[in-house]
C-alpha positions as CSV (number, residue, x, y, z in Angstrom):
1,M,-1.9,25.1,22.8
2,S,0.5,27.7,21.7
3,N,1.8,30.3,24.1
4,N,1.1,32.8,21.3
5,H,-2.0,30.8,19.9
6,S,-1.7,28.9,16.6
7,R,1.2,30.1,14.4
8,K,1.1,29.3,10.9
9,F,4.6,28.8,9.3
10,G,5.1,28.7,5.7
11,R,8.0,26.7,4.6
12,I,7.8,25.9,0.8
13,L,10.7,24.0,0.2
14,A,12.6,24.4,3.4
15,A,15.3,22.2,2.4
16,A,15.3,22.7,-1.5
17,C,15.2,26.4,-0.9
18,A,17.3,26.9,2.4
19,I,19.1,29.7,0.5
20,A,16.4,32.1,0.6
21,L,12.8,30.6,-0.3
22,S,10.1,30.5,2.2
23,F,6.4,31.3,2.2
24,G,6.1,35.2,2.7
25,M,9.2,35.8,0.7
26,A,9.0,36.7,-3.0
27,A,12.1,34.9,-3.7
28,C,11.0,32.1,-5.9
29,G,9.4,32.1,-9.3
30,S,8.7,29.6,-11.9
31,G,9.4,29.2,-15.6
32,N,8.9,27.3,-18.9
33,D,10.9,26.8,-21.9
34,N,9.5,27.2,-25.6
35,N,9.3,23.3,-26.3
36,N,7.0,22.7,-23.0
37,K,4.6,25.4,-22.4
38,A,2.6,25.5,-19.1
39,T,-1.0,24.8,-19.5
40,D,-2.0,27.4,-16.9
41,T,-1.1,31.1,-16.0
42,S,0.5,32.7,-13.0
43,D,1.5,35.9,-11.8
44,G,5.1,35.1,-13.0
45,T,6.5,34.8,-16.5
46,Q,7.9,31.8,-18.4
47,M,11.4,31.4,-18.2
48,A,13.2,30.4,-21.5
49,G,16.5,28.6,-22.0
50,V,16.2,26.0,-19.2
51,K,16.0,22.3,-19.9
52,A,16.0,19.0,-17.8
53,T,17.2,15.7,-19.0
54,G,17.1,12.2,-17.0
55,E,14.5,9.7,-15.8
56,L,11.4,11.0,-14.4
57,G,11.2,11.0,-10.7
58,K,15.1,10.9,-10.4
59,K,17.6,13.8,-9.9
60,P,17.4,15.7,-13.3
61,K,20.3,17.5,-15.1
62,I,19.5,20.8,-15.7
63,T,21.1,22.9,-18.2
64,F,20.9,26.4,-19.2
65,H,23.3,29.2,-20.8
66,T,25.5,31.1,-18.3
67,P,25.6,33.9,-16.9
68,M,21.8,33.7,-17.0
69,S,19.5,36.7,-16.1
70,V,16.9,35.5,-13.9
71,V,13.6,37.3,-13.1
72,N,11.8,36.6,-9.9
73,N,8.6,34.6,-10.2
74,S,9.7,33.2,-13.5
75,Y,9.0,29.6,-14.0
76,A,9.6,26.6,-16.5
77,V,7.9,23.2,-16.5
78,L,10.8,21.0,-17.2
79,Q,9.5,17.6,-17.2
80,K,5.9,16.6,-17.2
81,G,5.1,13.8,-14.7
82,N,4.0,10.5,-15.3
83,G,2.3,10.1,-11.8
84,A,-1.1,10.9,-10.6
85,A,-2.3,14.4,-10.9
86,L,-1.8,16.8,-7.9
87,Q,-5.2,17.2,-5.9
88,K,-6.0,20.5,-4.3
89,D,-5.4,20.4,-0.3
90,N,-2.9,17.5,-0.5
91,H,0.4,17.7,1.2
92,I,3.4,17.2,-1.3
93,C,6.7,16.1,-1.0
94,V,9.5,17.7,-3.4
95,Q,13.3,17.1,-4.0
96,G,15.2,20.1,-5.2
97,V,18.2,21.4,-6.6
98,A,19.5,24.9,-6.8
99,L,22.0,26.2,-9.4
100,N,23.9,29.5,-9.6
101,A,22.5,31.4,-12.5
102,K,26.0,33.0,-13.0
103,D,28.0,29.8,-13.7
104,G,25.8,27.0,-13.4
105,S,27.4,25.5,-10.3
106,E,25.4,23.6,-7.9
107,M,24.6,25.3,-4.5
108,M,22.6,22.7,-2.8
109,S,20.4,19.4,-3.4
110,T,18.2,17.3,-1.5
111,W,18.7,14.2,-3.6
112,E,21.8,12.7,-2.4
113,K,20.7,12.3,1.2
114,N,17.0,11.8,0.1
115,T,15.5,14.3,2.3
116,P,12.4,15.7,0.4
117,D,10.7,18.7,1.8
118,C,7.1,17.8,2.8
119,S,5.9,21.2,4.0
120,M,3.9,22.2,1.0
121,V,-0.1,22.0,0.9
122,M,-1.6,22.4,-2.5
123,N,-3.9,25.5,-2.2
124,E,-3.2,29.2,-2.6
125,E,-2.7,29.5,1.1
126,G,-0.2,26.9,1.4
127,T,1.9,27.9,-1.6
128,G,1.1,31.1,-2.5
129,K,-1.0,32.3,-5.6
130,T,1.7,32.4,-7.9
131,Y,3.2,29.0,-7.3
132,Y,-0.3,27.3,-6.8
133,N,-1.4,28.5,-10.3
134,V,1.9,27.0,-11.6
135,L,1.6,23.6,-9.7
136,K,-2.0,22.8,-9.8
137,N,-1.8,21.0,-13.1
138,Q,1.1,19.2,-12.6
139,K,1.7,15.3,-11.7
140,I,3.9,13.3,-9.4
141,N,7.5,13.3,-11.0
142,S,7.1,16.7,-12.8
143,T,10.0,19.1,-12.6
144,V,9.5,22.7,-12.3
145,A,12.1,25.3,-12.4
146,F,11.8,28.7,-10.5
147,G,13.9,31.5,-11.0
148,V,15.2,33.4,-7.7
149,N,16.7,36.9,-7.4
150,D,18.0,36.7,-3.7
151,H,18.1,39.7,-1.9
152,N,21.3,39.0,0.2
153,K,24.7,41.1,0.1
154,A,25.9,38.9,-2.8
155,S,22.9,39.5,-4.8
156,T,23.0,35.8,-5.6
157,S,20.5,34.6,-8.4
158,Y,19.9,31.0,-8.9
159,I,17.6,28.5,-10.7
160,M,15.7,25.9,-8.3
161,A,14.2,22.8,-9.8
162,I,11.9,20.8,-7.8
163,T,10.5,17.3,-8.6
164,I,7.2,16.5,-6.9
165,V,7.7,12.8,-5.7
166,S,4.6,12.2,-3.6
167,Q,1.5,13.4,-2.2
168,S,-0.8,12.5,0.7
169,K,-4.4,13.3,1.5
170,P,-4.6,15.4,4.9
171,M,-6.3,13.7,7.5
172,T,-9.4,15.2,9.2
173,R,-9.4,13.1,12.2
174,A,-7.3,10.7,14.2
175,E,-6.9,7.3,12.3
176,G,-5.3,4.2,13.7
177,D,-6.1,1.4,16.4
178,K,-8.3,2.1,19.2
179,V,-6.4,1.7,22.6
180,T,-8.3,-0.6,24.7
181,D,-6.3,-0.7,28.0
182,V,-6.9,3.0,29.1
183,P,-7.0,3.0,32.7
184,A,-10.5,3.3,34.2
185,D,-9.8,6.1,36.7
186,L,-8.8,8.7,33.9
187,P,-11.3,11.3,32.4
188,K,-13.4,9.6,29.9
189,V,-13.3,11.0,26.2
190,T,-16.3,10.5,23.9
191,L,-16.4,11.6,20.0
192,N,-19.3,12.9,18.0
193,E,-19.8,11.7,14.5
194,K,-17.3,14.0,13.1
195,G,-14.5,13.1,15.6
196,A,-14.8,16.0,17.9
197,P,-14.2,15.2,21.5
198,S,-16.1,16.0,24.8
199,I,-14.8,15.0,28.2
200,D,-16.1,13.7,31.6
201,F,-13.6,14.1,34.3
202,N,-15.0,10.8,35.8
203,G,-13.8,11.8,39.4
204,Y,-10.3,12.2,38.4
205,K,-8.0,14.0,40.9
206,P,-5.1,15.4,38.9
207,G,-1.5,15.2,40.5
208,N,1.8,16.9,39.7
209,N,2.7,14.9,37.0
210,L,2.0,15.0,33.2
211,V,-0.5,12.4,32.0
212,V,0.0,11.2,28.4
213,Q,-2.5,8.7,27.5
214,P,-2.8,7.5,23.7
215,L,-6.5,6.7,22.9
216,I,-6.1,6.0,19.3
217,K,-2.8,4.6,18.0
218,G,-1.8,6.1,14.6
219,K,0.3,4.3,12.1
220,G,2.4,7.3,10.9
221,K,5.9,8.6,11.9
222,K,7.0,9.4,15.4
223,V,6.8,13.1,16.2
224,A,10.1,14.8,17.4
225,E,9.8,17.5,19.8
226,T,11.4,20.0,17.3
227,D,8.6,19.3,14.6
228,T,5.8,21.2,13.5
229,I,2.4,19.5,13.3
230,D,-1.1,19.7,12.1
231,A,-3.6,18.8,15.0
232,H,-7.4,18.9,16.1
233,Y,-7.7,19.8,19.7
234,T,-9.9,20.8,22.5
235,G,-8.8,21.9,25.8
236,W,-10.6,22.2,29.1
237,V,-10.0,23.3,32.6
238,M,-12.1,22.2,35.7
239,G,-15.0,24.9,36.2
240,A,-16.1,26.3,39.5
241,D,-18.7,23.9,39.5
242,G,-16.3,20.9,39.1
243,K,-17.2,20.2,35.6
244,P,-15.2,20.8,32.3
245,S,-14.8,24.1,31.0
246,K,-13.9,24.3,27.6
247,F,-11.4,27.3,26.8
248,D,-10.4,26.5,23.1
249,S,-10.9,24.1,20.2
250,S,-9.8,24.0,16.7
251,W,-13.1,21.5,16.1
252,D,-15.4,24.6,16.9
253,R,-13.5,26.7,14.2
254,G,-13.8,23.9,11.6
255,K,-10.1,23.8,10.9
256,A,-7.1,21.9,12.1
257,A,-4.4,24.3,13.6
258,Q,-0.5,24.1,12.8
259,F,1.8,24.3,15.8
260,S,5.7,24.1,16.1
261,L,6.3,21.9,19.3
262,Q,9.1,24.4,20.2
263,Q,6.5,27.1,20.7
264,V,3.6,25.4,22.8
265,V,3.3,24.8,26.4
266,K,5.8,22.2,27.8
267,G,3.3,19.8,28.3
268,W,2.4,19.5,24.7
269,T,6.2,19.4,23.8
270,Q,6.7,16.6,26.4
271,G,3.4,14.7,25.7
272,L,3.4,14.8,21.9
273,A,7.1,14.1,21.2
274,G,7.3,10.2,20.5
275,Q,3.6,9.8,19.6
276,T,2.7,8.8,16.0
277,V,0.8,10.7,13.4
278,G,-2.9,9.5,13.0
279,S,-2.9,9.3,17.1
280,Q,-5.2,10.7,19.4
281,V,-3.7,11.7,22.8
282,L,-5.3,12.7,26.2
283,L,-3.1,15.1,27.9
284,V,-3.4,16.1,31.6
285,I,-1.0,19.0,32.1
286,P,0.0,20.3,35.6
287,P,0.3,23.9,36.0
288,D,4.1,24.0,35.9
289,L,4.0,22.6,32.5
290,G,1.1,24.8,31.4
291,Y,0.8,28.5,32.1
292,G,1.8,28.3,35.7
293,N,0.5,31.1,37.9
294,Q,-0.3,33.2,34.8
295,A,-3.9,33.5,34.0
296,Q,-5.0,33.3,30.5
297,S,-8.2,34.1,28.7
298,K,-10.6,31.6,30.2
299,I,-7.9,29.9,32.2
300,P,-7.4,30.8,35.8
301,A,-3.8,30.8,37.2
302,N,-2.6,27.5,38.5
303,S,-5.1,25.4,36.3
304,T,-4.6,21.7,35.4
305,L,-5.0,21.6,31.5
306,Y,-7.0,18.7,29.7
307,F,-6.6,18.3,26.2
308,V,-7.4,15.9,23.6
309,V,-5.1,16.2,20.5
310,D,-5.4,14.3,17.0
311,I,-2.1,14.6,15.4
312,L,-2.9,14.9,11.8
313,Y,0.3,15.8,10.0
314,D,4.1,16.2,10.7
315,Y,5.8,18.8,8.7
316,G,9.1,17.7,10.2
317,Q,9.1,14.3,8.1
318,M,11.9,13.9,5.6
319,Q,11.1,10.9,3.9
320,A,8.5,11.4,1.2
321,Q,5.3,9.4,1.9
322,Q,4.4,7.1,-0.9
């Protein structure tokens, strides 16, 4: 539950494009040399003269004549992958290397420390139309180069080559082992056929401490308090009749939400940090870790907040999911 509601963070290649590239910035393009024509079209133009050699799925050796004039949104498919075809809406992980277009020097690389960027989602919203049109027909272990004209004071232009190393199908609900030792005096949570929760307060009397109770234990990585996650959630407060009053639910909107755990109420940050991807967690958040004495829409001041959260994906992960 964000203090500013759900905020969507576009981070295409946050590691590989740390120099300038991010969603919402027209800094990266893509290209293709004459011997390896792309099979699709994009808003960009094909970039000639850039080549890659080396074993598929390993760090490629990128060569081009220098100095090279780079056009934004130009692209080149340098190596056609030998793995599975990329699937729409999947999360993908990429390794990247950026080379100065002026002299060919390496500016950065994620390969040496094995820190792929897993923030990209394979759809137009998740990559931008130009990049989606380039990437949608690629396979695992493909290497694609993008031309970047950076708008910094030095007017740096560079070639960024990404290699797609893995993909994973997004979860639609918590997946893992049901927790069997949930204290009997906590609120009772039931799920419908799609996984959406409802809650019965079960006579529970909240105290001043944060309650964090896993209901399903996922098998994914542990979430860090600095990570951004995809989550399905529903939140309730106690109504005037003493029954649950729902104030927000991603399930009702039919789409999981994306949250930075640095930009949510403290109860979310503290409660979800250390939980694993795939888990479902019951949070009972006292006012001082929620909205305190500040009333929100549908949330009275000094309210205890009740949440059931399904952790579906962690954008902070730095290792490719195989």
